[in-house]
N, CA, C and O atoms as a GROMACS GRO file, in nm:
protein
  304
    1VAL      N    1  10.723  -2.393  -2.932
    1VAL     CA    2  10.719  -2.324  -3.060
    1VAL      C    3  10.852  -2.255  -3.089
    1VAL      O    4  10.890  -2.242  -3.205
    2MET      N    5  10.922  -2.212  -2.988
    2MET     CA    6  11.045  -2.135  -3.011
    2MET      C    7  11.172  -2.221  -3.006
    2MET      O    8  11.281  -2.164  -3.011
    3ALA      N    9  11.164  -2.350  -2.996
    3ALA     CA   10  11.282  -2.435  -2.977
    3ALA      C   11  11.388  -2.413  -3.085
    3ALA      O   12  11.491  -2.351  -3.056
    4MET      N   13  11.367  -2.461  -3.203
    4MET     CA   14  11.466  -2.448  -3.309
    4MET      C   15  11.465  -2.308  -3.371
    4MET      O   16  11.569  -2.258  -3.415
    5ASN      N   17  11.350  -2.248  -3.374
    5ASN     CA   18  11.337  -2.115  -3.434
    5ASN      C   19  11.421  -2.010  -3.361
    5ASN      O   20  11.478  -1.920  -3.422
    6ARG      N   21  11.427  -2.023  -3.232
    6ARG     CA   22  11.506  -1.929  -3.153
    6ARG      C   23  11.652  -1.932  -3.192
    6ARG      O   24  11.717  -1.828  -3.196
    7GLY      N   25  11.706  -2.049  -3.222
    7GLY     CA   26  11.844  -2.062  -3.266
    7GLY      C   27  11.871  -1.985  -3.394
    7GLY      O   28  11.974  -1.918  -3.406
    8PHE      N   29  11.778  -1.993  -3.489
    8PHE     CA   30  11.794  -1.917  -3.613
    8PHE      C   31  11.788  -1.767  -3.588
    8PHE      O   32  11.864  -1.691  -3.648
    9LEU      N   33  11.698  -1.725  -3.500
    9LEU     CA   34  11.687  -1.582  -3.469
    9LEU      C   35  11.812  -1.532  -3.396
    9LEU      O   36  11.860  -1.422  -3.424
   10TYR      N   37  11.864  -1.611  -3.303
   10TYR     CA   38  11.987  -1.573  -3.232
   10TYR      C   39  12.106  -1.569  -3.327
   10TYR      O   40  12.199  -1.491  -3.307
   11ALA      N   41  12.102  -1.652  -3.430
   11ALA     CA   42  12.212  -1.656  -3.527
   11ALA      C   43  12.206  -1.539  -3.625
   11ALA      O   44  12.298  -1.521  -3.705
   12GLY      N   45  12.099  -1.461  -3.621
   12GLY     CA   46  12.091  -1.342  -3.704
   12GLY      C   47  11.984  -1.342  -3.810
   12GLY      O   48  11.972  -1.245  -3.885
   13ALA      N   49  11.905  -1.449  -3.820
   13ALA     CA   50  11.796  -1.450  -3.918
   13ALA      C   51  11.692  -1.345  -3.879
   13ALA      O   52  11.655  -1.334  -3.762
   14LYS      N   53  11.647  -1.269  -3.976
   14LYS     CA   54  11.547  -1.166  -3.948
   14LYS      C   55  11.406  -1.225  -3.945
   14LYS      O   56  11.319  -1.175  -3.874
   15ASN      N   57  11.385  -1.330  -4.021
   15ASN     CA   58  11.255  -1.396  -4.028
   15ASN      C   59  11.274  -1.546  -4.035
   15ASN      O   60  11.372  -1.596  -4.091
   16VAL      N   61  11.179  -1.618  -3.977
   16VAL     CA   62  11.181  -1.764  -3.984
   16VAL      C   63  11.038  -1.810  -4.015
   16VAL      O   64  10.944  -1.776  -3.945
   17LEU      N   65  11.026  -1.887  -4.121
   17LEU     CA   66  10.898  -1.948  -4.158
   17LEU      C   67  10.902  -2.093  -4.111
   17LEU      O   68  10.992  -2.168  -4.150
   18PHE      N   69  10.807  -2.133  -4.028
   18PHE     CA   70  10.806  -2.268  -3.974
   18PHE      C   71  10.663  -2.318  -3.963
   18PHE      O   72  10.568  -2.244  -3.985
   19THR      N   73  10.649  -2.445  -3.928
   19THR     CA   74  10.516  -2.504  -3.912
   19THR      C   75  10.494  -2.544  -3.767
   19THR      O   76  10.587  -2.582  -3.696
   20LEU      N   77  10.370  -2.536  -3.726
   20LEU     CA   78  10.333  -2.574  -3.590
   20LEU      C   79  10.307  -2.723  -3.576
   20LEU      O   80  10.314  -2.778  -3.466
   21PHE      N   81  10.278  -2.788  -3.687
   21PHE     CA   82  10.251  -2.931  -3.686
   21PHE      C   83  10.292  -2.989  -3.820
   21PHE      O   84  10.329  -2.916  -3.912
   22LYS      N   85  10.286  -3.121  -3.831
   22LYS     CA   86  10.328  -3.190  -3.954
   22LYS      C   87  10.244  -3.142  -4.073
   22LYS      O   88  10.122  -3.138  -4.067
   23ILE      N   89  10.314  -3.107  -4.179
   23ILE     CA   90  10.250  -3.063  -4.302
   23ILE      C   91  10.290  -3.160  -4.412
   23ILE      O   92  10.404  -3.204  -4.418
   24TYR      N   93  10.197  -3.194  -4.496
   24TYR     CA   94  10.223  -3.286  -4.606
   24TYR      C   95  10.317  -3.224  -4.709
   24TYR      O   96  10.313  -3.103  -4.731
   25ASP      N   97  10.401  -3.306  -4.771
   25ASP     CA   98  10.505  -3.258  -4.861
   25ASP      C   99  10.452  -3.179  -4.980
   25ASP      O  100  10.503  -3.072  -5.011
   26LYS      N  101  10.349  -3.231  -5.045
   26LYS     CA  102  10.296  -3.163  -5.164
   26LYS      C  103  10.239  -3.026  -5.127
   26LYS      O  104  10.265  -2.928  -5.196
   27ALA      N  105  10.162  -3.020  -5.021
   27ALA     CA  106  10.104  -2.893  -4.977
   27ALA      C  107  10.214  -2.795  -4.935
   27ALA      O  108  10.207  -2.677  -4.968
   28SER      N  109  10.314  -2.845  -4.863
   28SER     CA  110  10.425  -2.761  -4.820
   28SER      C  111  10.500  -2.705  -4.939
   28SER      O  112  10.535  -2.586  -4.941
   29SER      N  113  10.526  -2.788  -5.038
   29SER     CA  114  10.596  -2.746  -5.157
   29SER      C  115  10.518  -2.638  -5.231
   29SER      O  116  10.575  -2.538  -5.274
   30GLU      N  117  10.389  -2.659  -5.246
   30GLU     CA  118  10.307  -2.562  -5.319
   30GLU      C  119  10.298  -2.428  -5.245
   30GLU      O  120  10.310  -2.322  -5.307
   31LEU      N  121  10.277  -2.434  -5.114
   31LEU     CA  122  10.268  -2.310  -5.037
   31LEU      C  123  10.400  -2.233  -5.042
   31LEU      O  124  10.398  -2.111  -5.060
   32THR      N  125  10.511  -2.299  -5.025
   32THR     CA  126  10.639  -2.227  -5.028
   32THR      C  127  10.670  -2.173  -5.167
   32THR      O  128  10.734  -2.069  -5.178
   33GLN      N  129  10.627  -2.241  -5.272
   33GLN     CA  130  10.644  -2.187  -5.406
   33GLN      C  131  10.565  -2.059  -5.423
   33GLN      O  132  10.615  -1.961  -5.478
   34HIS      N  133  10.439  -2.058  -5.376
   34HIS     CA  134  10.358  -1.936  -5.380
   34HIS      C  135  10.422  -1.826  -5.297
   34HIS      O  136  10.428  -1.710  -5.338
   35PHE      N  137  10.471  -1.864  -5.179
   35PHE     CA  138  10.532  -1.768  -5.087
   35PHE      C  139  10.653  -1.699  -5.151
   35PHE      O  140  10.662  -1.576  -5.152
   36PHE      N  141  10.746  -1.778  -5.202
   36PHE     CA  142  10.867  -1.719  -5.259
   36PHE      C  143  10.841  -1.647  -5.390
   36PHE      O  144  10.905  -1.545  -5.417
   37ALA      N  145  10.748  -1.695  -5.470
   37ALA     CA  146  10.714  -1.625  -5.594
   37ALA      C  147  10.656  -1.488  -5.562
   37ALA      O  148  10.690  -1.390  -5.628
   38ASP      N  149  10.569  -1.481  -5.462
   38ASP     CA  150  10.508  -1.354  -5.424
   38ASP      C  151  10.612  -1.260  -5.364
   38ASP      O  152  10.607  -1.139  -5.385
   39THR      N  153  10.706  -1.315  -5.290
   39THR     CA  154  10.810  -1.233  -5.229
   39THR      C  155  10.906  -1.178  -5.334
   39THR      O  156  10.938  -1.059  -5.333
   40LEU      N  157  10.952  -1.264  -5.424
   40LEU     CA  158  11.053  -1.224  -5.522
   40LEU      C  159  10.996  -1.148  -5.641
   40LEU      O  160  11.051  -1.046  -5.682
   41GLN      N  161  10.885  -1.196  -5.696
   41GLN     CA  162  10.830  -1.133  -5.816
   41GLN      C  163  10.752  -1.006  -5.784
   41GLN      O  164  10.767  -0.905  -5.854
   42ASN      N  165  10.671  -1.009  -5.681
   42ASN     CA  166  10.586  -0.894  -5.649
   42ASN      C  167  10.646  -0.804  -5.543
   42ASN      O  168  10.591  -0.698  -5.512
   43GLN      N  169  10.758  -0.845  -5.486
   43GLN     CA  170  10.829  -0.770  -5.383
   43GLN      C  171  10.741  -0.733  -5.265
   43GLN      O  172  10.750  -0.623  -5.210
   44ASN      N  173  10.654  -0.826  -5.226
   44ASN     CA  174  10.572  -0.807  -5.108
   44ASN      C  175  10.653  -0.839  -4.984
   44ASN      O  176  10.756  -0.906  -4.990
   45SER      N  177  10.605  -0.790  -4.870
   45SER     CA  178  10.668  -0.825  -4.744
   45SER      C  179  10.647  -0.974  -4.718
   45SER      O  180  10.560  -1.036  -4.780
   46TYR      N  181  10.725  -1.031  -4.628
   46TYR     CA  182  10.713  -1.173  -4.598
   46TYR      C  183  10.575  -1.206  -4.541
   46TYR      O  184  10.516  -1.308  -4.576
   47SER      N  185  10.525  -1.121  -4.453
   47SER     CA  186  10.394  -1.148  -4.394
   47SER      C  187  10.284  -1.141  -4.499
   47SER      O  188  10.193  -1.223  -4.498
   48GLN      N  189  10.292  -1.044  -4.589
   48GLN     CA  190  10.192  -1.033  -4.696
   48GLN      C  191  10.204  -1.150  -4.792
   48GLN      O  192  10.102  -1.202  -4.838
   49ALA      N  193  10.325  -1.193  -4.823
   49ALA     CA  194  10.346  -1.307  -4.912
   49ALA      C  195  10.290  -1.435  -4.852
   49ALA      O  196  10.231  -1.516  -4.923
   50LEU      N  197  10.307  -1.455  -4.720
   50LEU     CA  198  10.251  -1.573  -4.655
   50LEU      C  199  10.098  -1.568  -4.657
   50LEU      O  200  10.032  -1.669  -4.681
   51ARG      N  201  10.044  -1.451  -4.633
   51ARG     CA  202   9.898  -1.435  -4.639
   51ARG      C  203   9.847  -1.468  -4.778
   51ARG      O  204   9.749  -1.542  -4.792
   52ASN      N  205   9.911  -1.416  -4.881
   52ASN     CA  206   9.869  -1.441  -5.018
   52ASN      C  207   9.881  -1.589  -5.054
   52ASN      O  208   9.795  -1.644  -5.123
   53ALA      N  209   9.987  -1.653  -5.007
   53ALA     CA  210  10.006  -1.795  -5.034
   53ALA      C  211   9.896  -1.878  -4.968
   53ALA      O  212   9.843  -1.971  -5.028
   54LYS      N  213   9.860  -1.843  -4.846
   54LYS     CA  214   9.753  -1.914  -4.778
   54LYS      C  215   9.619  -1.892  -4.848
   54LYS      O  216   9.538  -1.984  -4.859
   55LEU      N  217   9.595  -1.770  -4.896
   55LEU     CA  218   9.472  -1.743  -4.969
   55LEU      C  219   9.464  -1.823  -5.098
   55LEU      O  220   9.356  -1.869  -5.137
   56LYS      N  221   9.576  -1.841  -5.165
   56LYS     CA  222   9.579  -1.924  -5.286
   56LYS      C  223   9.548  -2.069  -5.252
   56LYS      O  224   9.478  -2.138  -5.327
   57MET      N  225   9.598  -2.115  -5.139
   57MET     CA  226   9.573  -2.253  -5.097
   57MET      C  227   9.426  -2.271  -5.058
   57MET      O  228   9.367  -2.376  -5.083
   58ILE      N  229   9.366  -2.168  -4.997
   58ILE     CA  230   9.226  -2.175  -4.959
   58ILE      C  231   9.139  -2.189  -5.084
   58ILE      O  232   9.039  -2.260  -5.083
   59GLY      N  233   9.178  -2.120  -5.191
   59GLY     CA  234   9.102  -2.123  -5.314
   59GLY      C  235   9.106  -2.255  -5.389
   59GLY      O  236   9.032  -2.273  -5.485
   60GLN      N  237   9.191  -2.345  -5.348
   60GLN     CA  238   9.203  -2.475  -5.415
   60GLN      C  239   9.122  -2.578  -5.338
   60GLN      O  240   9.139  -2.594  -5.217
   61ALA      N  241   9.035  -2.646  -5.408
   61ALA     CA  242   8.942  -2.740  -5.344
   61ALA      C  243   9.012  -2.859  -5.279
   61ALA      O  244   8.959  -2.916  -5.183
   62ASN      N  245   9.128  -2.898  -5.328
   62ASN     CA  246   9.193  -3.019  -5.275
   62ASN      C  247   9.276  -2.993  -5.149
   62ASN      O  248   9.336  -3.087  -5.095
   63TYR      N  249   9.281  -2.870  -5.100
   63TYR     CA  250   9.354  -2.840  -4.977
   63TYR      C  251   9.260  -2.788  -4.870
   63TYR      O  252   9.178  -2.700  -4.894
   64THR      N  253   9.274  -2.845  -4.752
   64THR     CA  254   9.196  -2.801  -4.636
   64THR      C  255   9.291  -2.728  -4.540
   64THR      O  256   9.412  -2.729  -4.563
   65PRO      N  257   9.239  -2.667  -4.435
   65PRO     CA  258   9.327  -2.596  -4.342
   65PRO      C  259   9.441  -2.680  -4.284
   65PRO      O  260   9.546  -2.625  -4.249
   66LYS      N  261   9.423  -2.809  -4.274
   66LYS     CA  262   9.533  -2.892  -4.220
   66LYS      C  263   9.654  -2.890  -4.312
   66LYS      O  264   9.765  -2.924  -4.270
   67HIS      N  265   9.636  -2.849  -4.437
   67HIS     CA  266   9.745  -2.844  -4.533
   67HIS      C  267   9.824  -2.712  -4.528
   67HIS      O  268   9.941  -2.710  -4.566
   68TRP      N  269   9.761  -2.603  -4.482
   68TRP     CA  270   9.828  -2.473  -4.490
   68TRP      C  271   9.826  -2.392  -4.360
   68TRP      O  272   9.907  -2.301  -4.344
   69ALA      N  273   9.737  -2.424  -4.269
   69ALA     CA  274   9.719  -2.339  -4.149
   69ALA      C  275   9.836  -2.345  -4.052
   69ALA      O  276   9.851  -2.254  -3.970
   70GLY      N  277   9.918  -2.447  -4.057
   70GLY     CA  278  10.027  -2.461  -3.961
   70GLY      C  279  10.148  -2.373  -3.989
   70GLY      O  280  10.238  -2.366  -3.906
   71PHE      N  281  10.152  -2.306  -4.103
   71PHE     CA  282  10.266  -2.220  -4.135
   71PHE      C  283  10.259  -2.089  -4.058
   71PHE      O  284  10.155  -2.022  -4.056
   72VAL      N  285  10.370  -2.053  -3.996
   72VAL     CA  286  10.379  -1.932  -3.916
   72VAL      C  287  10.508  -1.859  -3.950
   72VAL      O  288  10.612  -1.921  -3.972
   73LEU      N  289  10.500  -1.728  -3.955
   73LEU     CA  290  10.618  -1.645  -3.979
   73LEU      C  291  10.650  -1.570  -3.851
   73LEU      O  292  10.563  -1.508  -3.790
   74ILE      N  293  10.775  -1.576  -3.810
   74ILE     CA  294  10.818  -1.503  -3.691
   74ILE      C  295  10.936  -1.415  -3.728
   74ILE      O  296  11.022  -1.456  -3.807
   75GLY      N  297  10.941  -1.298  -3.674
   75GLY     CA  298  11.049  -1.205  -3.701
   75GLY      C  299  10.997  -1.066  -3.727
   75GLY      O  300  10.896  -1.024  -3.670
   76GLN      N  301  11.065  -0.996  -3.814
   76GLN     CA  302  11.030  -0.856  -3.840
   76GLN      C  303  10.917  -0.843  -3.937
   76GLN      O  304  10.876  -0.732  -3.970
   0.00000   0.00000   0.00000
């Protein structure tokens, strides 16, 4: 889990959003759009924004946990 992520953290990144397993492109795109919109527009913390993005994905009938559950945030 820490292979590539550790490099970003050592390089100075405060947070790294990554997936634990293969995620489909459409689902990944939608979740990250929700994530960044919540972070930038609502000024939520990264962890809260990821939570909100996952909750939005849960509310959509065409996405199952395999589409959103693999996203993990590490850092501060």
